[in-house]
N, C-alpha and C positions, 0 to 999 in steps of 0.2 A: 774312553772313560773307564775307570776302575772303581767298582763299588764294593765295600766290605760291610756286611751286616753282622753285628755281634748281639745275640739275643740274651737277655737276662729276664728273670721273672718280672712280668708286668711292665718292663721297660725295654724299649728298643733303641739302641744306639746306632745311628746311621752315619758312617763316615764316607765322605765323597772325596776322592782324589781326582780331580778333573783338571787336565792340563789347561783347559781354557779358563776355568774359574780360579783354580788354585786356592790357597788359604786366604783368610781375611787379610785385606791390605790395609796399610795405614790410612788415616783419614785424608791425608794430603795427596794420596795417589788416586788417579782416575783410571777407570777401565776404558780401553779403546775397543768399542764394541765391534765384533766381527761375526762371521757365520759360525765360528767355533763356539759361540754362546748359544747355539741352537742345536744341541746334539740329537734331539728327538723331534718328532713332528710337532708335539706340544709339550710344554713343561711349565711348572709353576715356580715362582721365586718368592722369597720372604722379604720383608722390609728390614728386619734385623736378624742377623745370623741365619741358621738353617733349622732351628728347632720348630717343631710343629705344635708344641705344648701351649704356646700363647695364642689365644683366639685371634687377636688382632694381627698376629704375625703370620697366620696360616694361609697358605695358598688354597684356592678352591676351584673345582671343576663342575660345571653344570651342562649336561647334554640332554635335550628332551625334544619332543614333538618331531620325530623322524629326522633329526639332525644326525650327522655322521662325521667321525674323524677317521680318515684313511691314512695308512702308512704306519700304524702302531706296531706291526709285526707280532701282534698277540701279546705284547709286554704290558706290564703295569705302567701307568702314566704317573710322572713325578709330581704329585699334588698331595697336600696334607688332608684335604677333605673333598668329598665328592657327593653329588646328588644321589640319594639312596635308591632312587627308582629310575636309574638310567635305562633307556630302552635296550632290548636285546640286540638291536642292530646299530647301536650307537658307535661301535668301533669295529675294526676288522681284525681278523686273526692272522696267524703266520701263513695261512694258505689262501688268503684273499677272501675268505668267508666273512660272516658277520658274527659279532658277539657283543655283550654288554661291556662297556668300558670299565676298567678296574684301575684303582690308584695304589700307589706304593707307600703312601703315608710319609713320604719324604719330599724334600724340595731343595731347590738350588738357592744360593745366596743372591740377593739383589746386587746389580752392578752399581758401582760408584761412577755415575755418569759425569762427564766433564761439564763445567758451567755452560748454561744455554747462552748462545750469542744473540743478543737482541738487535733488532733493526733500529737504526736511528735516522734513516733517510726520510725526506719530506715528500719525495715524488710519489705520485699515484698514477696507475695505468688503468684505463677502462678499455678493454680489448674487444673489438668487434670485427677484426680482419687479421690476415696473416701479418706477423711482425716478429722481429728479433729483439730480445731484451738484453741490453748490455749493462744496465745499471745494477751494481751488486747490492744495493741497499734501497729497498722500497718501503713506503708506508702502507700502501694498499695496492693489490692487484685484483681486478674483478674481470672475469671472462664471461662474455655473452655469445649468443649465436654468431657464427662466422669467425670467432676467435681461433687462431691457430698460432700460438706463440712459442718461440724457442728461447729458453734461458741460456745465454751463450757463455757465461763465465763459470769457473769451477766452484765458486761459492756465491750464494745469494742469501741475503737476509731480508725477510719479508714479514711485516707486522701482521698483515691479514691477507690471506689468499682464498678467494671465494670464486667458484666456477659454476656457471649455470648453462642451460640450453645447449648441450652438446658441444660446448667449448672444449678445446684441446690445447694442452701445453706439453712441452718437452723439457726434460732435464737431462743433462749430459754429465760425464765423469766429474765427480766432485762431491762436496758436502754442503748441504743447504739447510737453512734455519727458518722455520715458519712458526710464528707464535700462534696463529689461529688458522686452521685449515678446514674449509667446508667445500664439499663437492655435491652437486645436485644435477638432476635432469639429464642424465646421459653424458655428463662431462667426463673427460679422460685426462689422466697424466700418463705420458709415455716415457719410459726409462731407456736411456741409451748409455751403454757402458756401466761402470760400477758407481752407484749413486747411494749416498746416505741422505735421508731426510729426517731432520729433528723437528718435532712438533712440541710446543710448550703446553698447549691446552689439549683438550680431547679432539682427536681427528675424527671428523664426521663425514661419512660417505652415504649418500642417499640416491640410489639408482645410478651410481657412477663407478668408474673403474680406474685402478692404477695397474698398468700392464707393461710388459717388456716389448721393446722394439724388435729385438732379435734374440737369438740364442746366446749371444755374448753379454747380454744385459744382466745386471744384478742389483737388487734394491734391498737396503736395510732401512726400515721405517721405525723410528724411535720416538715414542711419545712419553713426555714427562707425566702424563695423566692416563688417558684411556684412548681406545680406538673403537669406534662404533660403525658398524656396517648396517645400512637400512634401519637407522634408529627411528625413522618415521614410518609408521605402518601404512601410510597412504601410498608409499612407493610401489609402483607396478613393475619396476625394472630391477634387475639383479645388480647388486654391488659386488665388486670383486677386487681383491688385491693379489697381485703376483709379487712374491718376495718374502723376506724375513721380517716379522713384525714383533717388536719389543715394546711393551707398554708397562709403565711402572705400576699402574693401578689395575686396569682391567681391559679386556678385549671382549666385545659383544657382537655376535653375528646373528642377524634376524632376517626373517622373511626371504629365505632362499639365497642368502649371501654365500660367497665363496672366498676362502683364502687358499691360494695355490702356492704353498710354501711351508713355512714353519712359524710357530708362535711361542713367545716366552713372556709370561705376564703373571700377576699375582692372582687375579680372578678371571677365569675364562668361561664365557657363556655361549653355547652353540645351540640355536633353537630353530624351529619352523623350517625344516628341510634344508638348513644351511649345511655347508660342507667345508671341512679343512682337509686338504689333500696334500700328502707329501709325495710329490712327483715332479718329473722334469717340467719346468714351467714353459708353456707354449709362447712363442713370439706373438707380439701384438698383431691383430688383424690389419690387413691393408686398409687404406682409406677409400671410402666409396665416393665416386664422383656423382653429380646429380643424375637421377634416373631420367632417361628420355622416354616419356610416356606418349608423346605425339598427340596430346589432347588439343593442341592448336596447330595451325599451319606453320608455326615458327620452326625453322630448321637451321637456326643461326650457328649451332654447334657442328654443322656438317657442310662439306663442300661436295657437290654432286656433279655427275657427268653421265652422258648417255652416248653410246657408240652409234655413229651415223644417224639413222632414222629412229633410234630407240627413244622411248618416252622417258624423261628424267624421273628419278625417284621423287615422290611427293607424298604428303600426308593425305590419306583418304580414309574416312570413317574411323578416325582415331588410331590408325595404324600407319606405319611408314611403308608405303607401297614401293617395293624395290623395282618391280617391272610390271608392265601391263600385259594384257592377254593378246600378245602379238608374236609373230614369228621373228626369229633372228634378232632377239633383243640382247644387249649387253650393257649393263648399267653399273655404276659404282657410287658409293657415298663414303667419303673419308672423314673420320672423326677428328675434329680440330684440336687434338691434344698430342703432345710428345710424351713418350715413355722411355726413359733411359734404360739401357740394357744392363748396365753394370749394377750388380747387387740389388736387383729389383724383383718384385713379386707382383704378378698381374693376373687378374681374373676378368674375363669378359663374358657377360651373360646376356641372353636375349630370348624372346619368344619368337618362334618361327611358325608361319602358317603357309601351307601350299594348297592351292585349290583352284577350281573353276576351269581347268584346262584338260589337256590330254597327257599330262604327266611329264613335262620337260621344262627346264632341265634341273635347275636347282639354285642354290645360294651358297656363297662362300664367305667365310670370315678370314680376312687377310691381315697378316703382319708384314709390313714392308720397311725398307730402309728409308728413314725420314729425310735423308739428304738427297734422295732421288725424287724429282718431281713426279707425282703419281700419274700413271696412265693405265686405263683399264685393259684387261687382257681380252682373250678371244671369246666370242659368243658360243652358245651351244654347250657341248660337253665340258669344255674347260671352265665353265661357270664364271667367266670374267676374270679368272686368275691365271690359268695356264695359257699355252700358245696353240696356234694352228699353223699349218703351212701358209706362209705369206702374212700371218697376223701375229704381232708380238704378244708376249705374255705381259702380266701386270708389271709395270716398270718398278724396279727395286724390290719386287716381291721376294719375301724370305720364307714365309710359311703360309699355306693356304688350307684352311679347314673347309672341305666341301660337304654340303648336305645335298646329296645327289639322288633325286627321285628316279630319273630315267636310267642311269647306269653308265654313262660314258666318261665320268670324271676319273674312273679307275683306269681306263684304257687310252684316253686322249688328253692332251694338255701339256705333255713334256716331251723331251727328246729321247727318253728311254722307253722301254716297252713295259707297260703296266700289266696288271693281272687280267685285264680283259673286261668285257662288258659285265657290270655288277650293279643291278638295280638296288634301290633303297639302301644306299651305301653312305656311311659317314667316314670320310677319309682325309688324309693329310698329304699334301704335295709340298716339296721343299723349295729351295731358293732358285730363282732365275739368275741368269748371267747374260752379259752382253757379248756379241761377236765383235770382230775387229772394226766393224762400221758403227758400233755403238748401239746396235739393235738388240732388244731383249728376246732373243730367239734360241737361247740355250738353257738347259736345266729344267726346273720345275718337276723334279723327279718324284715319282709316286713313292711314298714312305710306308704307310700302313693304313688300314681301315677296319670297319666293322659293318658287315652287311646282314647281321642277324638281329635287326631292330624292328622288323615288321614294316608295314606300309608307311612311307614318309609323306604320301600324297593324300589328297582329299580331306584336308583338315582346315576347313574354313572357320569352324567354331572351336576346335580343340587345339591348344598350343602345345608344341614340343619346346621346352625350354632347354637351351644348350648353355654349357659353361666350358670355356677353354681356359686352363690354368697354365701360365708361363712363369716358371720359377728359375731365375738366373742368379740366385744368391750365392751359388758356388762358382768360383772363378773358372771360366772356360767351359762351363756346362749350362745347358738350357733344358730343364725338365718340362715336359709337356704332358698334360692330362686333359682328357675330354670327358665330360659328363652330360647326362640328359635327365630331365624330369618331365614326366608325362602327366598332364592334368594338374590337379590340386593336391597331389599326394604328399608333397614336401619331401619326397624321397628321391635322392639323386642316384642314378644308375651310372656306373662307370662304363663308358663306351670305348675309350682307348686308355688303357692303364698308363700310369706315370712312366715315362722313359726319357732318356737323354738324347735329344735330337742331334746333338753334335757327335754322336758315336755312330759310325758306319753308314751314314746317309748322304755323305758328300755335300754337306751344307757349306755355304759361303761363310766368310768371317762374320762374326756377330756384329751387326751395325752398332754404332754408338747410340742411336735413338731409333725407336720403332714408331711407326704410325699404324693405326688400326682402321681398316676399311671393311665395308660390306659390299660384295658384288653379287649380281644375279644375272641369269641369262636364260634364253630359250633358243631353240634351233628350228628344225622343221616341225616340231610339235610345240605346244604352248602350255603355259600355266601362269598363275599369279603367285607371287612370293611377297608376303607381308612380314614386316618386322615390328616388334613392339617391346616395351619395357626393357629397352637396352640400358645396360649399366656396366660400368667398369670400376673395379676395385684395384688400387695400385698403391704400392709403397712410395713410388716416385712418379711424378707426372708434372707436366707444364702445359698450360693452356696456350694455344697459338692465337694471340690477339692481333698481331700485325705481321703476318708472314708475307713472303713475296707473292704477288698476284700472278705475274708472268714475267718473262724476259723478252726483250725486243732486240733484234739485230737490224742494223741499217747499213746497206752496202750499195755499190754502184751497179750491180747486175752481173753480167757474164764475167767470169774470171779469165785471166790470161796466164798461160804457163811461162810467160816471159818475166813476170814480176808479181810481187805479192799484192793481193787485194786488200784495201783498207776497209775495215768493218768496225762499226760502233755497236757496243753491247750496252744495254740499259737494264737496270733492275727496277721493275715497276711495282709500286704498291697498290695501284688501282687500275681499273679497266682502261682509262684513257692515258695512263702513264704520265699524268701530270704530277704525280708524287713518286719520288725515287727513294731507294734505300741506300744509305741511311739518312739522307738529308731531311726527309719529311717524316721519319719514324719517330715515335715517342722515345725520348732518350732520358733515362734516369741516371745516367753515368755508367751504365753497364752494357751499352749497346755493342754486340759483338761485330767483328769484321765479317765481310761477305767473301767467301771463297767459292769458286765454281770449277767444275771440270767440264770442258767444252766438247762438243761434237762438231766435226768428225773426230773420232778417237785417235790417239797417237798411233802412227804406223799406217795410216790410210795410204793406199797407193795412188789416190787421186789428188789429195791436197792435205797439207798439214799446217798447224798453227806455229808461227814463229814464236819461240820462247816457251813452247809446250802447251799442253791443254789445261794445266792448273793455273788459274788467274785469281788474284785477290784484288778487289777494287771497291770503290764506293761510288754510288749513283750511276756512272757510266764510264766506259773505258774504250779506248781505240785499240783495235787488234789488227794483226796482219795474217792473212791466210795465203800460203804459197802453193800454187798449183804444181803438181808433179807431172801430170799427164792429162790429156783430154779425158773428160768424164764428168760425173755428177756426184756431189756430196750434199748431205743435209745438215744445215746449221741447227744446233740445239744445245741443251744443257743436260749433261749426264748426271751431275750431282751438284747440290747446293748446300753450303753450310747453314744457310738460313732457310728453314722449311718453306716450301711453297704451299700456300693455303689451300689451293684447289687443283683441278685437273687441267688447267689451261696450258697448252703447249706453247713453246716459243713461237713468236710471231716475227715476221720479217718484212722489211720495207725496202724496195728498190728505188734508190735515188729520190727519196721523199714521197714516193707513191703510197698507195693504200697498204695497210697491214694485212697479212694473211699467213696462215701456216704453210700454204702451198708455195709462197715466195721464198721459203727457207731452203728450197732445193736450188743449189748453185751449179751452173754448167761452166766447166773450164774448157777453153779452146786454145789450140796452139797457133791459130792464125788471126787472133783478135789484135787489132791495133790498140794497144793499151795506152791510156792517157795517164801520165804521172804528173800531177800538178799539186803544188802546195798552196795553202791558204795565204792570202795577201792582206796588205793594208790598203784601204781605198785610196786611189789616186797616186799610189807609190809603185814605181816600176819594180817588178819582181826580179830577183837575181836569175842567172841563167842555169838554175839547177832543176828546172822542169823539163820533162822530155816526153816524147812519144816513143813507144817501144813496140817493135814489130820483129818477131823471131820465127815466122813460119818457114822461112827459107834461110839457108846459109848465106851469109853476107861476106863479100870479099874483104880482104885485109884493108883495102882502101875505103871501104864503105860503099854506100849506094844512095842515089838520089831518087826520090819518088814524088809524084804529085799526090797531095792529100786534100780531101774535102773536109772542111771544118765549119761548124756552126755552134751556136750557144742556145741554151734554154734557160729562161728565168725561173728558178725554183722558188726563191724567196726574194721578191722585189715588190713590196706592197704599194709603193707610191710611184716610183719612177722605173718603168720598164723600157726606157728608150735608149739608155746608155749602152754603147757597144763595148766589147772587150778589145783593147788594142793588143795585137799579137805580133811579136817579132820572132823569127826563127832563123836557125842556121841554114844557110843555103849554099848550094854548090852546083854549078853547071858543068857537067861532064868532067873534064880534067882541070877545070878552073880552080881558082882559089876559094877557100871557105870564108864566108862572110855573113854578117847579120843582115837580114832583110830590112827593108823599110817597114814601118808599122802597117799592119792590115787591121781593118775594123771588122770584127766578127759579130754577126747578129744572128737572128733566128733562121735566116736562109743560108744555104751553103755558100761558102767561099772557097774557091780552089786555090790552094797554095802550091806554087810551082817549085820543083827542084828542092824539096825538103830533104836535107841530108841526114841519112841514117848511118851511124858509124859502124865499125866492125862488130859491135855488140848489139846492133839493131836499135840504137837509141838516137833520137833526134831532139836536140835541145831547143827550148823556146823560152821567151819571156812574155809576161802579160802585164797589163795595167787596166784597171777598171775604176772608173770615176764614180763609183757609188758603193754602198755597202749592201750585203745580202748574200745569197747563195746562187751560184751560176754553174750550170752543167756545161762542160766542154765536150762536144761530140766530134769524133774524127773517124774517117774511113779512107783507106788507101783507094786511090781513084780507080784502079783497075781490078779491085777485088771486092765483090759485092758483099760477102758475109764477113768482112773484116771490121765492121763497126765496133768502136769502143767509146767509152765515155767515162768521165770522172767529174765530180763536182768540187768546186773550191768555195771557201767562205771568204768574203771580203770584209775585213774588220774596219770599224771606225778607228781613227788614230786616237781619239780621246773624247772627253766630255767637257763642256763648259757650263759654268753656273753664273747667273746674274740674279739680283734681288731688287725689288722695289716695294716701298711702303704704299699705303693707301693714297698718299698725296702724289705719288709718282716719283718720289725721290729715290735715287739709287742708294743701295746700302754699302757700296764699296768703301773700304777703310784701308788707306795706304799707310797710315801712321799709327799702327796698333800699339807700338811701344809708347806712344804719346797720347794714348787714350782715345784716338780717333778725333777728328776735328769737329764732329757734330753728332748729336743724337740721331738715331735711326728710328727705332720703334721701342716700345716698352716690352719688358720681359713678359712672355706669354701672349703677346699680341700677334695676331696673324698678319703676315705679309706674303708676298707672292715671289716664288723663285721660278726661274726658267732654266731648264736643262736642255742643252743643245749638243747633239753629236756632230763632230766635225771630221773631215777627211785629212789626209796627209798634207794637202795644200790649203788647209784651213777652210775650205768650203763646207757647207752644211751637208751632212749625210742624211738625205731626205728619207731613205728607206729604213732607217734605224727605228725599231719599235720595241725595244727590250722592256719587258714588264717587271723584271726582278731587280731593279736598281736598289742599291742600298745607300742611305743617306746618314751622315754622321756629323759630328762637330768636335772641335778642340778649342779650348779657351786660349786666347792670345794675350788678352789684358783683362784683369790684372794677372800678373804671372803667378800669384799665389792662389788664383781662383780655381774653380772646378768647372768641368764641362757641363753644359746644359743638357736637358732632355728636349728632343725635338717633337713637334706635333706629328710629323710623318717621317719615319725611318725607311719606309718603303713607299712605292707609289700608291696613293689612296684610290679607293674605288671611285670611278668616274673620271679619273685623269686619263686623257687621251693624247697620244702622239699626233702631231700635225706637222707635216713637212720637216721632220727631223728635230722637232723641239716639243717639249711638254712642259706645261705649267703646273706647279705643285704648290698648294698653300702650305705655309710653314710657320712655325713659331719656335722660339727658344725660351726655355724656362728660367734662364739665368740672365744676369746682367754682365756687361763688359763687351769685349770684342772677341769674335770667334772666327775660326776657320771652318766654314761649311764645306763638306765634301759630298760628292756623289760618285758612286762606284758601280761599275758594271759587275755582274755576277762573278764571283771569285772561283777560280779553278783550285780544287783541293784534292789532296791525296790522303787516303785513309791512313791515319797514324802519323802523318807528317804535316798536315794542315795546308796552308796557303803555299802554292808552288810558284807564285809570282806571275801568273797568267790569268786571263779573263776567259769566261765561257761565253761564246756567242754562236748561236745556231748549232750547238753540239760540238763546236771546235774549241780547243784550248791553245791555239797557235800563238797568240799575241797577248800582250797586256794592253788593254784599253786604258789610256791614261785617265786617272781620276780627275773629275772636275773639282777645283778648289777655289774658294772665294773668301777673302778676309772681309768680314762684315761687322758693322757696329756703328755707333755705340748703342747697345741695349741698356735701357735705364729702368728704374722701378716704375711699374704702372701706377702704384699709389702707395701711401704710407698708412700704416695701421697702428693706432694707439692701443696700448694695453691699459687696463684700469689703473689710474694713478694711485699712489699711496699718499695719504695725508696722516703723518705720524705725530702725535702729541702724547708723550708718555704720561701715564697716570691721570689722563683726562678723557679716557675713552676716545682718543684721537679727535677730539673736538676742541679747536682753539677758541680763544677769546678774540674778538675783533681787535686787531693791532698786535696780537701775539704771534711771533714767528713759529711756524711749524718746525718741530725738531728735524724732520726731513720730509721733503716733498719729492717723491720718486716718480719719474716719468720715463716710459720706454716706448719708442716708436720703431716699428719694423718696416723695412722695405719689402714690398710684396709684388709678385707677378700677377698679371691679369688672370682672374679666375680662381686665385688662391685666397682662402679666408682664414686659415689657421696659421698662427705665428710659428707653429712647429715647422711649417714649410716656408719660412721667411727666406729671402734671397741671401745666399752665402757670399757672393763676390762683392757686394756693394761696400762692405766695410774696408776693402782694400783699394777703393777708388782714391784718386788724389783728392785732398780736401777741397780744392776748387770745384770739383765736380759733385761733391756731396751736398745734400740739401741742408738748409739752415732753417732754424725754427725760432719763432717769436711768440709773444703773448697775445692772445685774442681777448680784448676787453669786452666787458658786458656793458653795453650802452644803456641798458635799462636800469642800472644801479650806479650811484656815484661813489660807492666805496671803491677805492683803488685796490687792484690786486697786483702785488709785486712778486715776480718770478724771474730769476736770473737765468734765462735760456742760454746766454753766452757761456755758461758753465757746463752746458751739456756737450757731449762729444760722441763721435763715432770712434770705435776702437777695433783693432784687428783681432782681438781676442773674444769678440762677441758679434752677433749679427745685427744688433739694434743700436739705435741712438739712445744714450742714457743721460738723464739729468737727475742728480740727487742734491737738491737745494736745501740747505739748512737755514735759510733766511726768508722763505716765502711767507708773505703776510697778506691777509685780507684786512685792509685798514679800517679804522673808525672814520666816520665823517665828522670833522671838527670845524666849527664855525670860527669866524674872526674873533669872536668873544672868548675863544678858548674852551667853549662848551661842546662836548661830543654829543652826537645824536644817539638816542636810544633806538637802535634798530632791532626789529624782530630777528629771531634766529635764521641763519642761512643754512640750507642743505642738511638739516637734521630731521629727526623724527618728531620734533616738537610740534604741537598742534598748530601753531601760528607760523611755522617755518616757511620761508620762501626759497625758491630755487634760482640760482645764478646761472649764467651762461658763459663762463670763462672758458678758454681753450688755447689751442696753439695755432699759429700761422706757419706756413711753409713757403720757402723760396729756393730757387735753384736755377742752374744754367740749362738743365733739361726740363721738359714739362713735368710739373709736380702737382700732386693732388692727394687729397685725403679720401677719395672715393674711386672705386673701380668702375669708372664710366668714362665715356668719351668727353663729357663736360668736366673741365678741371675745377676742383674745389680746393682753394688755397688755405682754408681754415677749417677747424673742427673743434667742437666743444669737448671738454674733458668728459669722459664717460662717467666719472665720479667727481662731483663738484666739491670744492673745499668747504668743509663744515665749520661754522663759527657762530659764536653768540656774543652779544654785547654783555660785558661783565663788569662787576665792581667787587671790592672787598668792603664789608661793613663791620663797624664796631658799635655795640650798644653803649648808651650812656648809663652811668652807674653811680650810686651813692652809698655811703656807709659811715660808720664811726671813724673818728680820727684815729690814726695810728694803726689801723688794721690793713691787711692786704685785701684788696677788692678784686673779685673775679669778673672779667669782662667777656661776654660772648663775642666770637668773631665768626663771620660767615663769608664764603665766596658765593656770589649771587650772579644770576643772569636775568636779563629782561625777557619774559616769555610772551610779550606782546600786550600784556595788560598790567603786569606787576613784576617786581623783582622776586625771584624764588631762589631757594638754596640750590646750588649746582652740586647735586650728589654724585655727578661724574668726576668731580674734581678731588683728587687726592694729591695734588701737586703744588698748588699756590702756596707760597712761602710767606712767613712773617718772622720778624725779629724785633723784640722790644727794645733792643739797644739802638735800632735804626729808627729814630723817632724825632718828632718836633714837639714843642710844648709851649703853652701860653697860660699865664695866670689870668683867670677871670676875676676872682675875688680872693682876698687873703685877710685873715683875721688880724694880722699885724700890719696890713697895708703894704706888704712886700709885692714887688712886681716881677720877681723871679721865684722859681720853685725848685725844690729838690725831688719832686714827684717824678716817677718814671713808670714806663711800661716794662713788663718783664715777661719772659718766655719767648721761645722761638720754635720753628718747625714748619710743618706743612699741614694743611687742612685734611681732615678725614671725612670723606663724603661731603665736602664743602663746608665743614664746621670745625671749630676748635675754640680754645679759650686762651686769653692772656690775663695777666694780673697787673694791678697798679699798686704802688707803694709810695708813701710820703718820704721815706728815707730820712726821718728826723735824727740828727746826731744824738748820741747818748748824752744824757744829762740835761737835755733841753726839753721844754714842753712842746708837745705836738700841737701845731696850730690847726685851726679850721681853715679850709681853703677849697676853692673850686678851680680846676684846671682843665684845659683841653689838651689832649694828647693825640698826636697823629702817628700812624704807622707808615713810615716812608716807603712808597712804591716806585718813586721815580726821582730824578735829580731836581725837579722843580720844588720850590718851597711855598708853603701856604702864604697867603696874603692876609694882613691884618686889616680890620675895618677901622674907620676913623674913631679915635678915642680909646682903642684897645691897647693893651700892653704889647710889648714886642714879642716876637716868636723866635725861639732859639731852636736850632736843628743840629742833629748829628751829621757828621761828614758822610757816613755810609748810608746806603739805601738799598732796598730790594729793587732789582731791575724788572719791575712789573707794571709799567705805566698803564697797561690795558685794564688794570684794576682800579684806576683813579675814577673819580666821579664828581659831578658838580653838586657838592654837598651844601654849600653856603651861598650859592648863586654868585660865586666869585670865579667861576671857571672850574675845570676839572682839577681836583686836588686829591691828596691822599685820604684814606679813610681815617676818621677821628672819633674820639669818645670824650664826652664831658664827664669828668670824675669829681664827685663832691665828697670831700672828707669832713665829717662832723655834722651831718644833717639832723641828728637826733639830740643836739644840744638845745635844751628847752629855753634857755635864757635869751637866745638870739632872736632879734626882731625880724630877721629875714628868713622867710620860708623858702629854702632853696628848691626843693623838689616842686616842680611845676612852674617855675618862673620861665616865661617865654624867652627863648634864646639861650637859656642857660643849660637846661637839662635835655633839651632836644625833644620835649614832648609836645 
């Protein structure tokens, strides 16, 4: 920045030529804010221009109450106005001392910020757990305790972001827009990369922080209003922002707040010991994991082990007792978390107590390779980390911090020579390595220590708190620091200063992931070592929730140098190995593959793995181990890509025997008669590729015949242990011909086989047949060599599975004509029936020994072809289902209708990454495919039919018809349902695709308690493939009037309305079909059901009042639509529909002054009633020029096609051709049967000369 001051009397002109700000820009140009807009630690800006003369435009600075601005370099601060009494320590000088802040009476121009980008999204997030946020547009985001959210896109728009209760969110490279930002109660925002955050309203932080994730992070916080730190005086926590803060109006720091960065605002207030510091911004602190206080006996976050007779670590008196007061103790506890080594920062803290013994030996904090199953190191001086002669060091150990009271950790524990006996020493030992046999007996080099720390023993009441810092954020480097705090001083003392352990100390390659463990030990002296308040702080970590529990090997026993030994390896998730990885692990779609490195290691001079030591597999895998020479090797796992949760060593089983670690030592012999036998299918002769192998002596070119003793052992034969193994072998007598022997039956006692021919490779071919399933061990021994015994097991598979099904009546469910809908119904959908699964052998006989518990059951729809598969009651064997003599009964139900193929499947052999390999798993073998059981079954039909509420629609009449009036529409929906289902949302899908002959038919259920007929055309209803239900929409449904032979209809009370005297009808539907049909989900069939809503109807009529008036005038006649309420006719104020038309009328002369028998009088007006009422008019229609007569006429408004009848002696009635089609509004007005409504109209009633008084004459005016 270049500044030029030109002073004139009483006027100061200040010109700023700043590259970042430049001259005033046009109104249409926006400033792209960057760090160049923060040239100083703090600066003020104007609203308009840069003049300080205008009070509203002037920038202001207030610093008081022990607040400080650091990084001013002793210069004036660019503000127009300042607090007159700023403390003498409010700013720093160029030497780092303190001074009172001074201002320059100048300011910068305000930036023209680009328009704020508002959020328009409707989604809201309430965060209480770790999650990723991908939505770029949110309405609300609220963080609560446990929230750890990462905003994953480069731009987010959020209307309101509020954080509470130590919630944490992360923003990454990009520009983010927040209209309302509030942070409370220890909440944090962590910045990764270069981030801009725009805030529309005042940003408020109360006991919260915005901080950097690492040294590469950068934040520019832009507020269109203000920024307030600790705006609430109740806050007891510091608020802090790391970054560049720009606020259009003001920035306020209160109550010890900190901005580590720079500020640009119009008004800046710094008070109450708050600080703005212009310095390198420190990375965010690592994340603390829950502190282990051991206040209860719960140690779920730990896996523990004790060496030989050592007592395992346990909680005692509120501390974690690592070892008891005994000799030769070695214990370990591994913390069940992973810590990635790449770009990570790790702090491990704990309180250590040593007491009650004779000062031996100590405790160690161990960092190990997480891929190596942990095993504790040697007792005594090595502190459970290092090695001793004949005792391995900590498996996978990479760094061990020893707290050594006695002094042997410095001189023993590694293969190098340490500095010697050094009591009260805190020291580091380096990584261990394996020898050629895979044993951890190399390395553990002494690195450095500190023995000037005073006595480490005798501290039952006073804790020494240790902290080891591991910083691997620089590629290829691992910096280690060790600190200690004694008592409650809160002062950390550096024990081992920070150094790079990868330099000059011979460390192994940095593991991908670390595990943290604590070990403790004693030797010939004793001590108690307690641990408390253990806590880890890490940038990166992962809790181990479902690691490998242990690995199991299964093999035949002694190995032969003649051939490879078959070995099965399993990855067990629990103690019993009933759960395997990954089959039984929780899988959210990101379950990683399992890879292991096997022991013995590559290059063993005794035995080596065919295909190498690295194996990738899922659940279990078959391996081959080839003996090179006579000797012993130990089976085990050197490394595992899936961490092992605890210290359990690999366990081994010999031929189905008990599991033990000791069984993992395999002896290879050069004179064992090896048995090479493949798995078979029960009752099927095996091919001739099985053989006995004997290579203890050189065999002549022509081969050699020997006598062999053979027997069998039933390993898995839960039902039938009587079947022998039929054995055929290649036989040769002296120089005779080679031929296949007759079958021999092998059983549990020895059978001597004569002249078994071994070829020039030492192999003797044989064939076997076993008429059962299971697992059988073949045992063989050369007759004249006692220690030549060999054995091998084979698995005899069933050929396949069969299915049958029966309903409760004992009828089979087989359906051979699935394309023709099956010949008969079987059971209802959802109804339970019984299936039987039978395992069979190659010759179709039952495999009585088969007792597989992991069968899978499925279904596939066969009819209708457009249908969907059903859901089964049981897809696996239910609890309580028991195999009996090779068959098992399983209750089953299908949730859909139609014909289905039911399947039952033996466990499927799968390969990680490629899925089904086309084989079955049986007794650990994957040799054959057990054919699936398949059964075409049906027909399944609906259990019952469920009516929805019908609709009775009458427009403009509140959906209440008059008796005899057709409903505009009568809508009925009936759904086919499975047993146990009650929601139409779960209606059967497939029924709509059934052939019409198979679909239910519906009729009308009459109400025998009423004699009003109900007309509903159910034949118009139909099933359709585009919906799941039967639908009827009848526009002619009628609840009829009851009319006698005299043509007079009966005045019925209202039906099915809310009227006081309304009665309820019981009309409904009936159902019929070829399959059992019912309206109820019960065993008793119900072939009819009432409508859930009955048809509402009233007896109605239309009424016209009689009227009289002067001749020649238009008379107005009231008209009403009425219904019978049980005691009288009342206006139907629900009726806005009933129509009238004066042109559709009949008329009759009652009396005429001129004696005429016809009339020109007419009704006039047309339309519909309004709330049941309206008016019409009557006119005489006298021609012009003629006198208007006096007359009395009856006028009818035609409602139907019937015409009124005249009484004897009355004049004729004339009618229009047209009429309103509303016969339900006719009524028995004159005791002549139902007829149209009429009015008697008298023209001329006020003519005083007439002798007849019209009004009131009975029968004339209707009164």
